[in-house]
MIKEZA-652296 format. One record per residue (C-alpha): residue number from 1; residue in one letter; x, y, z. Coordinates in steps of 0.25 Angstrom, whole numbers, plus 5000, padded with zeros to 4 digits. Layout:
# MIKEZA-652296
+-----+---+------+------+------+
|   k | r |   c1 |   c2 |   c3 |
+-----+---+------+------+------+
| NUM | A |    X |    Y |    Z |
...
+-----+---+------+------+------+
# end
This chain:
# MIKEZA-652296
+-----+---+------+------+------+
|   k | r |   c1 |   c2 |   c3 |
+-----+---+------+------+------+
|   1 | M | 5000 | 5000 | 4999 |
|   2 | P | 5006 | 5014 | 4996 |
|   3 | K | 5007 | 5026 | 5005 |
|   4 | M | 4995 | 5036 | 5005 |
|   5 | K | 4999 | 5050 | 5000 |
|   6 | T | 4998 | 5061 | 5008 |
|   7 | N | 4991 | 5073 | 5001 |
|   8 | R | 5002 | 5083 | 5003 |
|   9 | G | 4994 | 5095 | 5001 |
|  10 | A | 4986 | 5091 | 5013 |
|  11 | A | 4999 | 5088 | 5022 |
|  12 | K | 5005 | 5102 | 5020 |
|  13 | R | 4991 | 5107 | 5026 |
|  14 | F | 4988 | 5098 | 5037 |
|  15 | S | 4995 | 5093 | 5049 |
|  16 | R | 4992 | 5084 | 5059 |
|  17 | T | 4988 | 5088 | 5073 |
|  18 | G | 4993 | 5080 | 5086 |
|  19 | S | 4979 | 5077 | 5089 |
|  20 | G | 4977 | 5069 | 5075 |
|  21 | G | 4970 | 5081 | 5067 |
|  22 | F | 4974 | 5091 | 5057 |
|  23 | K | 4980 | 5103 | 5057 |
|  24 | R | 4977 | 5114 | 5045 |
|  25 | N | 4980 | 5128 | 5042 |
|  26 | Q | 4969 | 5138 | 5040 |
|  27 | S | 4966 | 5144 | 5025 |
|  28 | H | 4965 | 5158 | 5021 |
|  29 | R | 4978 | 5163 | 5025 |
|  30 | R | 4986 | 5163 | 5011 |
|  31 | H | 4981 | 5177 | 5005 |
|  32 | I | 4971 | 5188 | 5005 |
|  33 | L | 4974 | 5190 | 5018 |
|  34 | T | 4973 | 5205 | 5020 |
|  35 | K | 4957 | 5204 | 5019 |
|  36 | K | 4959 | 5194 | 5031 |
|  37 | S | 4959 | 5199 | 5045 |
|  38 | T | 4971 | 5196 | 5053 |
|  39 | K | 4963 | 5190 | 5064 |
|  40 | R | 4958 | 5180 | 5054 |
|  41 | K | 4973 | 5178 | 5048 |
|  42 | R | 4977 | 5175 | 5062 |
|  43 | Q | 4967 | 5164 | 5063 |
|  44 | L | 4970 | 5158 | 5050 |
|  45 | R | 4984 | 5156 | 5055 |
|  46 | C | 4980 | 5145 | 5065 |
|  47 | S | 4979 | 5130 | 5061 |
|  48 | M | 4966 | 5121 | 5062 |
|  49 | E | 4963 | 5108 | 5064 |
|  50 | V | 4956 | 5101 | 5051 |
|  51 | H | 4942 | 5099 | 5053 |
|  52 | A | 4937 | 5086 | 5057 |
|  53 | S | 4929 | 5084 | 5044 |
|  54 | D | 4942 | 5085 | 5037 |
|  55 | V | 4952 | 5077 | 5044 |
|  56 | A | 4949 | 5063 | 5036 |
|  57 | M | 4953 | 5071 | 5024 |
|  58 | V | 4965 | 5076 | 5028 |
|  59 | K | 4969 | 5063 | 5035 |
|  60 | R | 4967 | 5056 | 5022 |
|  61 | M | 4976 | 5068 | 5014 |
|  62 | I | 4986 | 5064 | 5025 |
|  63 | P | 4988 | 5051 | 5029 |
|  64 | Y | 5001 | 5049 | 5036 |
|  65 | S | 4999 | 5062 | 5045 |
+-----+---+------+------+------+
# end
């Protein structure tokens, strides 16, 4: 049986947490930042946990994490 391939795009975007979940960064921080408030940009810096309904899909994309 050959090894499963990891989705490299997903491997760069998600990382495993100690409790077994997945961490992700938030979107909307790349461009058009002048119209966004400082508070909004500051809060977008924080990483979030992947929603429970999406965890199965991430696990399938990153089988060896």
